[in-house]
C-alpha positions in Angstrom: 149.7 216.3 42.1 153.1 216.3 40.4 153.5 217.9 36.9 154.4 214.7 35.1 151.3 212.8 36.4 148.6 212.1 34.1 145.0 212.8 35.2 143.0 209.7 36.0 141.0 208.4 32.9 137.3 208.5 33.2 135.7 205.0 32.8 133.5 204.7 29.7 130.1 202.8 30.4 128.9 200.8 27.9 125.4 200.6 26.6 125.0 197.0 27.8 126.4 197.8 31.1 124.2 200.9 31.2 121.1 198.8 30.7 122.0 196.0 33.4 122.6 199.1 36.0 119.0 200.4 35.3 117.6 196.7 35.5 119.7 196.3 38.7 117.9 199.4 40.3 114.4 198.3 39.4 112.5 196.4 41.9 111.6 192.8 41.6 108.0 193.5 40.4 109.3 195.8 37.7 112.0 193.6 36.4 109.6 190.6 36.2 107.0 192.7 34.4 109.6 193.6 31.8 111.0 190.1 31.3 107.4 189.0 30.7 106.6 191.7 28.4 109.8 191.6 26.4 109.8 187.7 25.8 108.8 186.3 22.5 105.7 184.7 23.5 104.2 187.9 25.0 105.2 189.8 21.8 103.9 187.0 19.6 100.4 187.5 21.3 100.6 191.2 22.2 101.8 192.7 19.1 101.7 196.3 20.1 102.8 198.4 23.2 100.6 200.0 25.8 97.8 201.7 24.3 98.7 205.2 25.5 99.5 206.8 22.1 96.8 207.0 19.3 98.4 205.1 16.8 99.0 202.3 19.5 95.5 202.3 20.5 94.4 201.9 16.7 96.8 199.1 16.1 95.5 197.4 19.3 91.9 197.3 18.2 92.6 196.6 14.7 94.8 193.6 15.6 92.4 192.2 18.3 89.7 189.5 17.4 87.2 191.2 19.9 88.1 194.6 19.8 88.1 195.1 16.3 84.4 194.8 16.0 84.3 198.4 17.7 85.2 201.7 16.5 88.5 203.2 16.8 87.1 206.3 18.5 83.5 207.7 19.2 82.1 211.2 19.7 82.1 212.2 23.6 78.7 213.3 23.2 77.4 210.0 21.9 78.3 208.5 25.1 75.9 210.5 27.1 73.3 208.3 28.8 70.7 210.6 28.1 71.7 209.7 24.4 72.2 206.0 24.4 70.5 205.0 27.5 73.0 202.1 27.4 70.2 200.0 26.1 72.6 198.2 23.7 75.1 197.1 26.2 72.3 196.3 28.6 71.0 193.9 26.0 74.2 192.4 25.3 74.8 192.0 29.0 71.2 190.3 29.6 72.1 187.9 26.6 75.2 186.7 28.3 73.2 186.2 31.7 70.8 184.2 29.7 73.6 182.0 28.0 75.2 181.3 31.4 72.1 180.5 33.2 70.7 178.6 30.4 73.8 176.3 30.1 73.4 175.5 33.9 69.7 174.9 33.3 70.5 172.3 30.7 72.4 170.1 33.3 69.2 169.6 34.9 66.5 169.2 32.3 65.2 166.7 29.8 63.1 167.5 26.9 60.8 164.6 27.4 57.0 165.0 28.1 57.3 162.6 30.9 60.1 164.4 32.6 59.9 168.2 31.5 57.5 169.3 34.3 58.9 167.2 36.9 62.5 168.7 36.2 61.0 172.0 36.5 59.5 171.0 39.9 63.0 169.6 40.9 64.8 172.9 40.0 62.3 174.6 42.4 62.4 172.5 45.1 65.2 169.9 45.1 68.3 171.4 43.4 70.5 173.9 45.2 70.0 177.3 44.1 67.5 175.8 41.3 64.9 178.4 41.8 67.4 181.3 41.7 68.7 180.0 38.5 65.4 179.6 37.1 64.2 182.9 37.8 67.4 184.6 36.8 66.8 183.1 33.4 63.1 184.0 33.3 63.2 187.5 34.3 66.5 188.2 32.3 64.6 187.0 29.3 61.6 189.5 30.1 64.1 192.2 30.6 66.1 191.5 27.5 62.8 191.9 25.2 62.1 195.3 27.1 65.6 196.3 26.6 65.7 195.3 22.7 62.4 197.3 22.4 63.7 200.4 24.1 66.9 200.2 22.2 65.0 200.1 18.8 63.1 203.2 20.1 66.0 205.2 20.9 67.8 204.4 17.6 64.6 205.5 15.8 64.0 208.7 17.8 67.8 209.8 17.5 67.7 209.2 13.7 70.4 206.6 14.0 68.7 204.4 11.3 69.4 207.1 8.7 72.3 206.8 5.9 74.8 205.2 6.2 73.2 202.9 8.8 70.2 201.5 7.0 71.6 197.8 6.7 72.4 198.0 10.5 69.0 199.1 11.2 67.8 196.1 9.1 70.1 193.8 11.3 68.9 195.4 14.4 65.1 194.6 13.5 66.1 191.0 12.7 67.6 190.6 16.2 64.5 191.8 17.7 62.5 189.2 15.7 65.1 186.6 17.0 64.6 187.9 20.7 60.9 187.4 20.4 61.6 183.9 18.9 63.8 182.9 21.6 61.0 183.9 24.1 58.3 182.1 22.2 60.5 178.7 21.9 61.7 178.8 25.7 57.9 179.4 26.6 56.8 175.6 25.8 60.1 174.0 27.8 58.2 174.2 31.4 55.6 171.9 29.9 52.9 173.2 32.2 49.3 174.1 31.3 50.1 177.6 30.8 53.1 176.9 28.2 51.1 174.3 26.6 47.9 176.2 25.6 49.8 179.4 24.7 52.1 177.3 22.2 48.9 175.7 20.9 47.5 179.3 20.4 50.6 180.5 18.7 50.9 177.4 16.4 47.2 178.1 15.5 48.1 181.5 14.3 50.9 180.0 12.3 48.4 178.0 10.7 46.5 181.0 9.5 49.4 182.5 7.8 48.4 183.2 4.3 49.7 181.0 1.4 51.8 178.6 3.8 49.1 177.9 6.6 46.3 175.4 6.0 43.8 177.8 7.6 45.2 180.8 5.8 44.1 182.7 2.7 45.1 181.4 -0.8 46.6 178.2 1.0 45.2 176.0 -2.1 47.5 177.9 -4.3 50.5 176.1 -2.7 48.5 173.0 -1.4 48.9 173.8 2.3 47.3 171.1 4.2 47.0 170.2 7.9 50.0 167.6 7.4 52.5 169.9 5.5 51.9 173.6 6.3 54.2 175.8 8.3 52.2 174.8 11.4 53.0 171.1 11.0 56.8 172.3 10.4 56.8 174.0 13.7 55.1 171.5 16.0 56.4 168.4 14.2 53.0 167.0 13.8 49.3 168.2 14.2 49.2 168.5 17.8 51.7 170.1 20.7 53.5 166.8 21.8 56.9 165.3 22.2 58.0 166.4 18.6 57.2 169.8 19.4 58.8 170.1 22.7 62.1 168.6 21.2 62.1 171.1 18.1 61.5 173.9 20.3 64.4 172.7 22.9 66.8 172.5 20.0 65.6 176.0 18.5 65.9 177.4 22.0 69.2 176.1 22.9 71.2 175.7 19.7 69.7 177.1 16.5 68.4 180.6 17.6 71.3 181.7 19.8 73.8 180.9 17.4 72.0 182.9 14.6 71.8 185.6 17.4 75.4 185.6 18.2 76.2 185.9 14.4 73.7 188.8 14.0 75.0 190.6 16.9 78.9 190.1 15.7 77.5 191.7 12.3 75.5 194.4 14.4 78.7 195.4 16.3 81.0 195.6 13.1 78.5 197.6 11.3 78.4 200.1 13.9 82.2 200.4 13.7 82.3 200.5 9.7 79.3 203.2 9.9 81.5 205.7 12.0 80.5 204.5 15.6 77.5 205.4 17.5 75.7 208.1 15.9 75.7 211.6 17.4 72.8 213.1 19.2 70.3 215.1 16.8 
């Protein structure tokens, strides 16, 4: 190199060119993921980045409609199977199974006294996988009752009903009652001899309720008669017939499930507000 020659100048790489070089070095899949996650549509739905950091996890949970019902964090010991038995999650899973199988059964069932029993027979012997759908619904209902009772026992014996969780305990008891009512109202729908006489006995027990049952103590105080008491309200008449079947169908398929969904949402939300799952004693 001669003395009067200037050394070659180093090329300054602009930030935009550097980013383009990095993008060019990425694989097609990585570039596609980056393009999608950096788009305006994605950022309008997913407002926060990957939940790798504690702050991002908290923001993700708070801003998500479904996840905000759950606590931001829970003690590791509270997740032990020996403490929770997973009964709460199992109960919710069974409720989802019952919802899906129940909707499928509704396509093949008409709540009319002349067709209800025949529809049940068609489900057993004529509809493809009808027996599977009905038995799945039936056994899931039995299992849900058992799971709710075991869940209540776990909460009671672990002291999870104590302050500040008293209100959530009341919500849990209400959900237990709703579960039993769902089983009771669904019992009449097959419209066979077993369900007919079982509901007849249950309705007569309602008729013996104090004050509001025409056979109950002090029924004269409110003027309860056979045609205006709680039994008449439940059956839509004085006997188990078409009105009773239709009322039980509406209660079982619409009213009680909606109330149960609302109760479970409040239940999950209160778990979060009360500090998550209670620690073992």
